[in-house]
C-alpha positions in Angstrom: 21.3 -28.6 -4.2 17.8 -27.1 -4.0 15.8 -27.3 -7.2 12.4 -26.0 -8.1 9.6 -26.7 -7.3 10.5 -25.3 -3.9 8.1 -24.7 -1.0 7.9 -21.2 0.4 5.8 -20.3 3.4 4.8 -16.6 4.1 3.8 -15.4 7.6 2.0 -12.1 7.6 -1.2 -10.5 8.8 -3.7 -7.9 7.6 -6.6 -6.4 9.5 -8.4 -3.1 10.1 -5.9 -2.2 12.8 -2.6 -2.9 10.8 -3.9 -2.4 7.3 -3.1 -4.6 4.3 0.3 -3.4 3.1 2.1 -6.4 4.5 -0.3 -8.8 2.8 -0.3 -7.1 -0.6 3.4 -6.9 -0.9 3.8 -10.5 0.3 1.2 -11.6 -2.3 3.1 -9.8 -5.0 6.4 -11.5 -4.1 4.6 -14.8 -3.8 3.1 -14.5 -7.2 6.5 -13.7 -8.7 7.9 -16.8 -7.0 5.1 -19.0 -8.2 5.7 -17.8 -11.8 9.2 -19.2 -11.3 7.9 -22.6 -10.2 7.9 -22.2 -6.4 5.0 -23.6 -4.4 3.7 -21.0 -2.0 1.4 -21.0 0.9 0.5 -18.5 3.7 0.1 -18.5 7.4 -2.1 -15.8 9.0 -3.1 -15.1 12.5 -6.4 -14.5 14.2 -8.0 -11.2 13.2 -6.7 -11.4 9.7 -10.0 -11.9 7.9 -9.1 -9.1 5.4 -5.9 -11.0 4.6 -7.8 -14.2 4.0 -10.1 -12.6 1.4 -7.0 -11.3 -0.5 -5.0 -14.5 -0.4 -7.3 -17.5 -0.5 -8.3 -17.1 -4.2 -4.6 -17.5 -5.1 -2.8 -19.6 -2.5 -3.4 -22.2 0.2 -3.9 -20.2 3.5 -3.5 -21.6 7.0 -5.3 -19.5 9.6 -4.0 -19.9 13.1 -6.5 -20.7 15.9 -7.7 -18.0 18.2 -10.4 -15.4 18.6 -8.4 -12.4 19.7 -7.0 -10.0 17.1 -3.2 -10.4 17.6 -2.1 -8.7 14.5 -0.6 -5.8 16.4 1.0 -8.1 19.1 4.2 -9.9 19.3 4.2 -13.4 17.8 4.3 -15.8 20.7 5.4 -19.4 21.3 2.0 -20.8 20.1 2.3 -18.9 16.9 5.9 -20.1 16.4 5.0 -23.7 17.1 2.1 -23.7 14.7 4.1 -22.0 11.9 6.9 -24.4 12.3 4.5 -27.4 12.2 2.9 -26.1 9.0 6.4 -25.6 7.5 7.4 -29.1 8.5 4.3 -30.8 7.2 4.6 -29.1 3.8 8.3 -29.4 3.4 9.0 -25.7 3.3 12.5 -24.8 2.5 12.0 -21.1 3.1 9.9 -19.0 5.5 9.3 -15.3 4.7 8.2 -13.2 7.6 6.6 -9.7 7.1 5.4 -8.8 10.6 6.5 -6.2 13.2 5.5 -8.6 15.9 8.2 -11.1 14.9 10.9 -10.7 17.6 14.5 -11.6 17.2 13.9 -14.8 19.2 11.0 -15.8 17.0 13.1 -15.4 13.9 16.0 -17.2 15.4 13.8 -20.2 16.2 12.6 -20.4 12.6 16.2 -20.3 11.3 17.3 -23.0 13.8 14.6 -25.3 12.5 16.5 -25.6 9.3 14.6 -23.4 6.9 16.0 -20.4 5.1 14.6 -17.2 6.6 13.7 -14.1 4.6 12.3 -10.9 6.3 10.4 -8.1 4.7 11.0 -5.0 6.9 10.7 -1.2 7.0 12.1 -0.2 10.4 15.4 -2.0 11.2 14.2 -1.9 14.8 15.3 -5.5 15.9 18.1 -8.0 15.4 17.7 -9.7 12.1 20.9 -11.7 12.1 18.8 -14.9 11.7 17.7 -13.9 8.2 19.4 -15.1 5.0 17.9 -12.1 3.2 16.2 -8.9 4.1 14.0 -6.9 1.7 13.2 -3.2 2.4 11.6 -1.6 -0.7 11.8 2.0 0.6 14.0 4.9 -0.2 16.7 5.3 2.4 16.8 1.6 3.4 20.6 1.6 3.0 20.9 4.3 5.7 19.0 2.4 8.4 21.0 0.6 11.2 20.3 -3.0 10.2 21.7 -5.7 12.4 22.3 -8.5 10.0 25.0 -11.1 9.5 27.7 -10.4 6.9 26.4 -12.9 4.3 22.8 -11.6 4.5 21.5 -10.7 1.1 20.2 -7.1 1.3 17.4 -6.2 -1.3 17.1 -2.5 -0.6 15.4 0.3 -2.3 12.4 1.0 -4.7 13.9 -1.2 -7.4 12.6 -4.0 -5.2 9.2 -2.4 -4.7 6.7 -5.3 -4.5 4.0 -4.3 -7.0 1.5 -6.5 -8.9 2.4 -7.2 -12.6 -0.4 -4.8 -13.8 1.7 -1.8 -12.8 4.5 -2.5 -15.2 2.1 -3.0 -18.1 0.0 0.1 -17.2 3.2 2.2 -16.9 4.2 1.1 -20.4 0.9 2.3 -21.9 0.7 5.5 -20.0 1.1 9.0 -21.6 0.7 11.6 -18.9 -0.2 15.2 -19.6 -0.6 17.8 -16.9 -2.8 21.0 -17.3 -3.6 23.9 -15.1 -7.3 23.0 -15.3 -6.8 19.6 -13.8 -9.1 18.6 -11.0 -8.9 14.8 -10.4 -7.7 14.0 -6.9 -7.2 10.5 -5.5 -7.3 9.9 -1.7 -5.6 6.7 -0.7 -5.0 6.3 3.0 -4.3 2.6 3.3 -6.0 -0.7 3.6 -7.2 -0.7 7.2 -9.9 1.3 8.9 -9.0 4.8 7.6 -12.4 6.3 8.4 -11.2 9.1 10.7 -8.2 10.1 8.5 -10.4 10.0 5.3 -13.0 12.2 6.9 -10.4 14.7 8.0 -8.9 14.8 4.5 -12.3 15.3 2.9 -13.0 18.2 5.4 -9.6 19.7 4.4 -10.3 19.4 0.7 -13.5 21.4 1.2 -11.2 24.4 1.6 -9.8 24.0 -1.9 -11.0 26.8 -4.2 -11.5 24.9 -7.4 -14.1 22.2 -7.8 -12.6 18.8 -7.5 -13.4 15.3 -8.7 -12.3 13.2 -5.7 -12.0 9.4 -5.7 -11.5 7.8 -2.3 -9.8 4.4 -2.4 -10.7 2.3 0.6 -11.4 -1.2 1.8 -14.5 -2.7 3.4 -13.0 -1.8 6.8 -13.9 1.8 6.3 -17.2 3.0 7.9 -19.0 3.8 4.7 -21.9 5.7 6.2 -19.5 8.3 7.7 -17.7 8.8 4.3 -21.0 8.9 2.4 -22.3 11.6 4.7 -19.4 13.8 4.0 -19.5 13.1 0.3 -23.2 14.0 0.1 -22.5 17.3 1.8 -19.4 18.2 -0.2 -19.3 20.9 -2.9 -16.9 18.6 -4.8 -17.8 15.4 -6.6 -16.8 12.6 -4.3 -16.7 8.9 -5.3 -15.9 6.1 -2.9 -14.1 3.1 -4.5 -14.3 0.1 -2.2 -12.0 -3.0 -2.5 -10.9 -2.2 -6.1 -8.6 -5.1 -7.0 -7.0 -3.4 -10.0 -6.2 0.2 -9.0 -4.0 1.0 -12.0 -6.8 2.6 -14.0 -7.8 4.9 -11.1 -4.2 6.0 -10.5 -3.5 6.4 -14.3 -6.2 9.0 -14.6 -5.3 10.9 -11.4 -3.9 14.4 -11.5 -2.8 14.5 -7.9 -2.9 12.1 -5.0 -3.3 12.6 -1.3 -2.1 9.4 0.3 -0.6 7.5 3.2 3.1 6.9 3.4 2.9 3.1 2.9 3.3 0.8 -0.1 0.8 2.8 -2.1 3.6 5.4 -2.6 5.5 3.0 -4.8 2.4 2.1 -6.8 1.8 5.8 -7.4 5.4 6.5 -8.2 5.5 3.7 -10.8 2.6 5.5 -12.6 4.1 8.9 -12.2 1.4 10.3 -9.9 2.4 13.5 -8.0 1.8 13.0 -4.3 0.9 14.8 -1.0 1.8 12.3 1.6 0.1 12.0 5.0 1.9 10.1 7.7 -0.4 7.7 9.5 2.1 5.4 11.3 5.6 5.4 12.6 6.9 3.2 9.7 5.8 5.9 7.2 7.9 8.8 8.6 11.0 7.9 6.7 9.2 7.1 3.5 7.4 10.4 3.4 10.5 12.4 4.1 12.6 10.5 1.5 9.9 11.1 -1.2 9.9 14.8 -0.5 13.7 15.0 -0.6 13.6 13.1 -3.9 11.2 15.7 -5.4 8.3 13.3 -5.8 6.0 14.5 -3.1 5.0 17.0 -0.5 5.2 15.7 3.0 2.2 16.7 5.1 3.5 14.7 8.1 1.1 13.4 10.8 -2.3 15.0 10.6 -2.9 18.0 12.9 -6.4 19.2 13.2 -5.3 22.8 13.8 -2.9 23.2 10.8 -3.2 20.3 8.4 -6.5 21.2 6.7 -5.4 24.6 5.6 -1.9 23.3 4.6 -3.5 20.5 2.5 -5.9 22.8 0.8 -3.2 25.3 -0.1 -0.9 22.6 -1.5 -3.7 21.1 -3.6 -4.6 24.5 -5.0 -1.0 25.3 -5.7 0.0 22.0 -7.3 -3.1 21.7 -9.5 -2.4 25.2 -10.8 1.3 24.4 -11.5 1.4 21.8 -14.3 5.1 22.1 -14.6 5.7 21.3 -11.0 3.5 18.2 -11.2 5.2 17.1 -14.4 8.6 17.3 -12.7 7.3 15.4 -9.6 5.9 12.8 -12.0 9.1 12.4 -13.8 11.2 12.0 -10.6 8.7 9.5 -9.2 8.6 7.3 -12.3 12.4 7.0 -12.3 12.3 5.3 -8.8 10.0 2.4 -9.6 9.7 0.4 -12.8 7.0 -2.0 -11.6 9.3 -5.1 -11.9 10.6 -5.2 -8.3 8.7 -8.4 -7.3 10.1 -10.2 -10.3 13.6 -8.9 -9.6 13.4 -9.9 -5.9 12.0 -13.4 -6.7 14.7 -14.0 -9.3 17.5 -13.1 -6.9 16.1 -15.1 -4.0 15.1 -18.3 -5.8 17.9 -18.5 -8.2 20.4 -18.0 -5.5 18.9 -21.1 -3.7 18.9 -23.3 -6.8 22.6 -22.5 -7.5 23.7 -23.7 -4.0 
């Protein structure tokens, strides 16, 4: 029988090229596991300096050797051997992988080494039959063609959204009111180098008729001089918020968000923020579509320089002028996510292990 304390090893990456969504959601689950007595550590690959900064204040982090940024690549034999060695030396009973580069063979090798394998996934694009549990926090996860074994524990849907604890408490203290004079817009396009997308969105917002108070949420990976140049030339008031650890206050005072289709959607939904979603990667297509069908968001789709600026400006004008529509979007979004998904997932994963 396994008893806590129990050693859990996470393998994920975060960089300007892949963003920070994988790291942040793993950190949320890791914190929830640690609160239940698990001992947690992380393994990150070369090129994951952004991930190191987010993880090292909280957990032991092992950075794999190498100088080339491999965060977008498949995880090879060297990565596998190093991860297994770290797991062995530290007595890990579970390895959690959140990485699109982890092939079916990579995952099978981890499972054959005698650890329980968990996978955090969005795409269902590979054989995950090695996994003891799979977590997909997105709407529509049940409809994806997952290849898993019959006894695999499926933690699917926004009730398992891996948010930090501050969201549940901020949600409890929130009293939203929407007015037709609202003007506060949040732009949140992800944790990587979103400079080009951010500049395009700001150019599109210049077409909005009313004067806006725009807050751009970004990381240090963004090329600040480019964003500052557009902000200085804007007729709106534009503020750049870099590496804000607690974003709940920013989101709580937002009237409308223009955001990417990643994990930020579930943070915004938890706080009842109406959204216009911009698809920036293939894994965001299903999320954006599902949010629109659920009545929580407008789906702008991938950015198109010919059409998207006018469409974005029109939607922003329309939604800010329609307080009832935004109130309904807010209500629907808030019903999806209660902010306790990480605790819920940690409870199910760890308690299942201790009861064996």
